[in-house]
C-alpha positions as CSV (number, residue, x, y, z in Angstrom):
1,X,108.5,92.9,63.7
2,X,107.5,96.1,62.0
3,X,107.4,99.3,64.2
4,X,105.3,102.2,62.9
5,X,102.5,104.6,63.7
6,X,99.0,103.4,63.2
7,X,96.7,104.5,60.4
8,X,92.9,104.7,60.2
9,X,93.0,101.3,58.5
10,X,94.3,99.8,61.8
11,X,91.5,101.1,64.0
12,X,89.5,97.9,64.4
13,X,92.6,95.7,64.8
14,X,93.9,98.2,67.3
15,X,90.7,98.2,69.3
16,X,90.5,94.4,69.2
17,X,94.1,94.2,70.4
18,X,93.9,96.5,73.4
19,X,90.5,95.2,74.4
20,X,92.0,91.6,74.4
21,X,95.2,92.5,76.3
22,X,93.6,94.6,79.0
23,X,90.7,92.1,79.5
24,X,93.3,89.4,80.3
25,X,94.9,91.5,83.1
26,X,91.7,92.6,84.9
27,X,88.0,93.0,84.2
28,X,86.6,92.9,80.7
29,X,87.5,96.1,78.8
30,X,85.7,97.8,75.9
31,X,87.7,100.9,75.1
32,X,85.0,102.2,72.9
33,X,83.0,102.8,76.1
34,X,85.9,103.4,78.5
35,X,87.5,106.2,76.4
36,X,85.0,107.4,73.8
37,X,87.0,110.6,73.3
38,X,89.7,108.4,71.6
39,X,87.9,105.2,70.5
40,X,84.3,106.0,69.8
41,X,83.0,104.9,66.4
42,X,82.8,108.5,65.2
43,X,86.3,109.4,66.4
44,X,89.5,108.7,64.4
45,X,92.7,108.9,66.5
46,X,94.6,105.9,65.3
47,X,97.6,108.0,64.4
48,X,98.4,108.7,68.1
49,X,99.4,105.1,68.6
50,X,102.8,103.5,67.9
51,X,102.3,99.8,67.1
52,X,104.4,96.7,66.6
53,X,103.1,94.5,63.8
54,X,104.1,90.9,63.0
55,X,102.6,88.9,60.1
56,X,100.0,91.6,59.7
57,X,98.8,91.4,63.3
58,X,99.4,94.0,66.0
59,X,101.6,92.7,68.8
60,X,102.3,95.9,70.8
61,X,100.9,99.4,71.3
62,X,101.7,102.6,73.1
63,X,99.4,105.6,72.6
64,X,100.0,109.3,73.4
65,X,96.9,111.4,73.6
66,X,97.8,115.1,72.9
67,X,96.1,118.2,74.1
68,X,96.9,121.8,75.2
69,X,96.5,122.5,78.9
70,X,96.2,126.1,80.0
71,X,97.7,126.7,83.4
72,X,97.2,130.1,84.9
73,X,97.0,131.5,81.3
74,X,100.1,129.6,80.1
75,X,99.4,127.1,77.3
76,X,101.3,123.8,77.8
77,X,101.5,121.1,75.1
78,X,100.8,117.8,76.9
79,X,100.7,114.2,75.9
80,X,99.1,111.5,78.1
81,X,100.5,108.0,77.6
82,X,98.0,105.1,77.6
83,X,96.9,101.9,76.0
84,X,100.4,100.5,76.7
85,X,100.2,96.8,75.9
86,X,102.2,93.9,74.5
87,X,100.9,90.5,73.4
88,X,102.1,87.7,75.6
89,X,103.8,86.0,72.7
90,X,105.9,89.1,72.0
91,X,107.0,90.0,75.6
92,X,110.6,90.0,76.5
93,X,111.6,91.1,73.0
94,X,112.0,94.8,73.7
95,X,108.7,95.8,72.1
96,X,107.6,98.2,74.7
97,X,111.0,99.8,74.9
98,X,111.0,100.4,71.1
99,X,107.5,101.8,71.1
100,X,108.1,104.1,74.1
101,X,111.2,105.4,72.3
102,X,109.2,106.2,69.2
103,X,106.7,108.1,71.2
104,X,109.4,110.0,73.2
105,X,111.1,111.0,69.9
106,X,107.8,112.2,68.4
107,X,107.0,114.1,71.6
108,X,110.3,116.0,71.3
109,X,109.9,116.6,67.6
110,X,106.4,118.0,68.0
111,X,107.4,120.2,70.9
112,X,105.4,118.7,73.7
113,X,106.2,120.3,77.0
114,X,105.4,117.3,79.2
115,X,104.2,113.7,79.1
116,X,102.0,112.2,81.8
117,X,100.9,108.7,82.6
118,X,99.6,106.4,85.3
119,X,101.5,103.2,86.0
120,X,104.1,101.4,87.9
121,X,106.9,103.7,89.1
122,X,110.0,101.7,88.2
123,X,108.5,100.4,84.9
124,X,108.3,104.0,83.6
125,X,111.2,105.5,85.5
126,X,113.5,104.1,82.8
127,X,111.8,106.4,80.3
128,X,112.1,109.6,82.4
129,X,108.8,109.5,84.3
130,X,108.6,110.3,88.0
131,X,105.5,110.4,90.4
132,X,104.2,114.0,90.5
133,X,101.4,116.3,91.7
134,X,98.6,115.3,94.0
135,X,94.9,114.8,94.4
136,X,93.0,115.2,97.6
137,X,90.4,112.4,98.3
138,X,87.8,113.4,100.9
139,X,85.4,110.9,102.6
140,X,82.0,112.4,103.5
141,X,79.6,110.3,105.6
142,X,75.9,110.7,106.6
143,X,77.2,111.4,110.1
144,X,79.1,114.5,108.8
145,X,75.9,115.8,107.2
146,X,73.8,115.0,110.2
147,X,76.0,116.9,112.6
148,X,77.0,119.8,110.4
149,X,74.2,120.3,107.8
150,X,71.0,118.7,109.3
151,X,69.1,122.0,108.8
152,X,70.4,122.7,105.3
153,X,67.5,122.9,102.9
154,X,68.4,121.2,99.6
155,X,64.9,120.9,98.2
156,X,65.8,123.4,95.4
157,X,68.8,121.3,94.2
158,X,68.3,118.8,91.4
159,X,70.5,116.8,89.0
160,X,70.0,115.7,85.4
161,X,72.2,113.8,82.9
162,X,74.4,116.3,81.0
163,X,72.8,116.4,77.6
164,X,74.3,119.7,76.2
165,X,77.9,120.7,76.8
166,X,77.5,124.5,76.3
167,X,76.9,125.6,79.9
168,X,79.3,123.1,81.5
169,X,82.0,123.8,79.0
170,X,81.9,127.5,79.8
171,X,82.1,126.8,83.5
172,X,85.0,124.4,82.9
173,X,86.8,127.0,80.8
174,X,86.8,129.5,83.7
175,X,88.9,127.3,85.9
176,X,92.6,128.0,86.7
177,X,93.6,124.8,84.8
178,X,91.7,124.1,81.7
179,X,91.8,123.5,77.9
180,X,92.2,119.7,77.6
181,X,88.6,119.4,76.4
182,X,86.9,120.9,73.4
183,X,83.3,122.0,73.4
184,X,82.4,119.3,70.9
185,X,84.2,116.6,72.8
186,X,83.3,117.8,76.3
187,X,80.7,115.1,77.2
188,X,82.8,112.3,75.7
189,X,85.7,113.4,77.8
190,X,83.6,113.5,80.9
191,X,82.5,109.9,80.2
192,X,86.2,108.6,80.3
193,X,86.6,105.5,82.5
194,X,82.9,105.2,83.3
195,X,82.4,108.8,84.3
196,X,78.8,110.1,84.4
197,X,78.4,113.8,83.8
198,X,75.4,115.5,85.5
199,X,74.1,119.1,85.3
200,X,73.3,120.7,88.7
201,X,70.3,123.0,89.0
202,X,69.3,125.3,91.8
203,X,65.7,126.4,91.8
204,X,65.5,125.4,88.2
205,X,68.6,127.4,87.1
206,X,71.9,126.0,86.0
207,X,74.3,126.1,88.9
208,X,77.2,123.7,88.0
209,X,78.1,120.2,86.9
210,X,79.7,117.1,88.4
211,X,81.2,113.9,87.1
212,X,80.2,110.8,89.1
213,X,81.9,107.4,89.2
214,X,80.9,104.0,90.4
215,X,77.2,104.5,90.1
216,X,77.3,107.6,92.2
217,X,79.7,106.3,94.9
218,X,82.3,109.0,94.1
219,X,82.7,112.4,92.5
220,X,85.8,112.9,90.4
221,X,84.9,116.5,89.4
222,X,82.6,119.1,91.0
223,X,82.4,122.6,89.5
224,X,80.0,125.1,90.8
225,X,79.2,128.8,90.2
226,X,79.2,129.6,93.9
227,X,81.3,128.2,96.7
228,X,78.3,128.4,99.1
229,X,76.5,125.7,97.2
230,X,79.1,123.0,98.0
231,X,77.6,121.5,101.2
232,X,74.1,121.5,99.7
233,X,75.2,119.8,96.5
234,X,77.1,117.1,98.5
235,X,74.1,116.5,100.8
236,X,71.5,116.5,97.9
237,X,73.7,114.1,95.9
238,X,74.0,111.7,98.8
239,X,70.3,111.8,99.4
240,X,69.5,111.3,95.7
241,X,71.7,108.2,95.5
242,X,71.0,106.9,99.0
243,X,74.6,107.0,99.9
244,X,75.9,106.4,103.4
245,X,79.3,107.7,102.3
246,X,80.8,109.5,99.4
247,X,84.4,109.9,98.0
248,X,85.3,113.2,96.4
249,X,88.5,113.8,94.4
250,X,89.8,117.4,94.4
251,X,92.8,119.0,92.7
252,X,95.1,120.9,95.0
253,X,94.6,124.2,93.1
254,X,90.8,124.1,93.7
255,X,90.9,126.1,97.0
256,X,87.2,126.7,97.3
257,X,86.3,123.0,97.1
258,X,89.2,121.9,99.3
259,X,88.3,124.6,101.9
260,X,84.6,123.6,102.0
261,X,85.2,119.9,102.2
262,X,88.0,120.1,104.8
263,X,85.6,121.9,107.1
264,X,83.2,118.9,107.6
265,X,84.5,115.7,105.8
266,X,85.2,112.7,107.9
267,X,88.8,112.4,106.6
268,X,91.0,112.8,103.6
269,X,94.1,111.4,101.9
270,X,96.6,112.8,99.5
271,X,97.9,110.7,96.6
272,X,100.3,111.2,93.8
273,X,98.5,112.2,90.6
274,X,100.4,109.9,88.2
275,X,103.9,110.4,86.7
276,X,105.5,113.1,84.6
277,X,108.3,113.3,82.1
278,X,109.0,117.1,82.0
279,X,110.4,117.8,78.5
280,X,110.4,121.6,78.8
281,X,111.2,122.1,82.5
282,X,111.5,125.9,82.6
283,X,108.2,126.4,80.9
284,X,106.3,123.8,82.9
285,X,107.7,124.8,86.2
286,X,107.2,128.5,85.4
287,X,103.5,127.9,84.6
288,X,102.7,126.0,87.8
289,X,104.7,128.5,89.9
290,X,102.5,131.3,88.4
291,X,99.4,129.2,89.3
292,X,100.6,128.7,92.9
293,X,101.5,132.4,93.1
294,X,98.0,133.3,92.0
295,X,96.5,131.1,94.7
296,X,98.8,132.3,97.5
297,X,101.6,134.9,96.9
298,X,105.0,133.3,97.0
299,X,108.0,134.6,98.9
300,X,110.6,136.5,97.0
301,X,113.8,134.6,96.0
302,X,116.0,133.4,93.3
303,X,117.0,129.9,92.2
304,X,119.4,129.1,89.4
305,X,118.7,125.5,88.5
306,X,120.5,123.2,86.0
307,X,118.9,120.0,84.7
308,X,121.5,117.6,83.2
309,X,120.8,116.8,79.6
310,X,118.2,119.5,79.3
311,X,118.6,123.1,80.3
312,X,119.7,125.6,82.9
313,X,117.4,128.5,84.0
314,X,116.8,131.0,86.7
315,X,113.6,131.2,88.7
316,X,112.9,134.6,90.4
317,X,110.0,135.8,92.4
318,X,109.9,139.5,93.1
319,X,107.1,141.8,94.2
320,X,104.5,139.1,93.5
321,X,105.7,138.2,90.0
322,X,107.3,135.0,88.7
323,X,110.1,135.3,86.2
324,X,111.9,132.5,84.3
325,X,115.1,133.5,82.5
326,X,118.7,132.4,81.7
327,X,120.9,132.1,84.7
328,X,122.5,135.4,85.8
329,X,125.1,133.7,87.9
330,X,126.5,130.4,89.1
331,X,124.0,127.5,89.5
332,X,122.6,126.9,92.9
333,X,121.8,123.2,92.1
334,X,122.3,120.8,89.3
335,X,119.9,117.8,89.1
336,X,118.9,115.1,86.7
337,X,115.4,115.0,85.3
338,X,113.9,112.7,87.9
339,X,115.3,114.8,90.7
340,X,114.0,118.0,89.2
341,X,110.5,116.5,89.0
342,X,110.7,115.4,92.6
343,X,111.8,118.9,93.6
344,X,109.1,120.7,91.8
345,X,106.1,118.3,91.8
346,X,106.4,115.6,94.5
347,X,104.1,116.2,97.5
348,X,106.1,113.7,99.5
349,X,109.0,116.0,100.5
350,X,111.0,113.1,101.9
351,X,111.9,112.1,98.4
352,X,112.7,115.6,97.1
353,X,116.3,116.8,96.9
354,X,117.4,119.5,99.3
355,X,117.7,122.8,97.4
356,X,118.1,126.2,98.9
357,X,115.0,128.2,97.9
358,X,111.9,129.6,99.6
359,X,110.0,126.9,101.4
360,X,106.6,127.9,99.9
361,X,107.7,127.5,96.3
362,X,107.4,123.7,96.1
363,X,105.6,121.3,95.7
364,X,103.7,122.8,92.8
365,X,99.9,122.0,92.5
366,X,100.0,119.8,89.4
367,X,96.9,117.7,88.9
368,X,94.9,116.4,86.0
369,X,91.2,115.5,86.2
370,X,90.4,111.8,85.4
371,X,88.3,113.0,82.5
372,X,91.5,114.3,80.8
373,X,93.6,111.2,81.3
374,X,94.1,108.4,78.7
């Protein structure tokens, strides 16, 4: 078995392999359509895949899709792990372990700040990944609209397939967490995992965009110029698609959308937003603390935190400013990497270690739109 990183010459074999393996485990897959940002005919990203090859045929694959995420003005180098697959004939031979090790080593060598993925908890816990962040999922019904917004005139709202990225890209770029998409690749990113991007118009003028899923049954992204438009857009979308109910996914840092939906939605749930391996804890935690502090000022305090096998650093919040520095005194807590991720990013506080720090610091509002996953 040969272990190496793929080259452009491997692209078709790589596509054939992941399409085959994923089609065996669930519904038929065509990654050219599922993830055009990485696998479309005019895109060449073979080199982001570590592959196992035997007798000239691919027998295993682990991809890491890299991008720069800007969180409250702080650029973070991120890799999203995906297309993890091993041929049935090669399972039980340590293929996945070897490929994951290759990608972890490359991530450290190239200076990635964190790796993210979606998958079984214990399967990836061995590689330093722990559930993190959150996404709110709201359920809106026709009864909600009838009782709360029956008199709301939505005749001026319209939707059309997003044909040009310029307006939507600028609106996306103004969000508190942004940067994973380029202008040129914006529409392809929005089409990830069957997403359908739509331009929203109000009285003929551009007013926002959304990404729909499941033939309009859900919205995975909704970005508007004005918060006041939210109820009208939801009502108009449900009328356009003849929906009795609608699921809307919202990041925890999107306060305007959460506030608007919480006021009239039938119900909601909060779910972990994947798993994280935090390779540069002080930088990542600092960025998301600044984001949270921007949303709602944090209490003053100091925490000197050590992470075994990684680093020790001091978090200080004073007069509305977050500071990350070397420890100025004895450590308040020493944790392993998984515990540190639970402390900072797990919304289920029953699993988080008890550490003496202001109660409003954690959990941090980490979340990644579906369009930016891999």
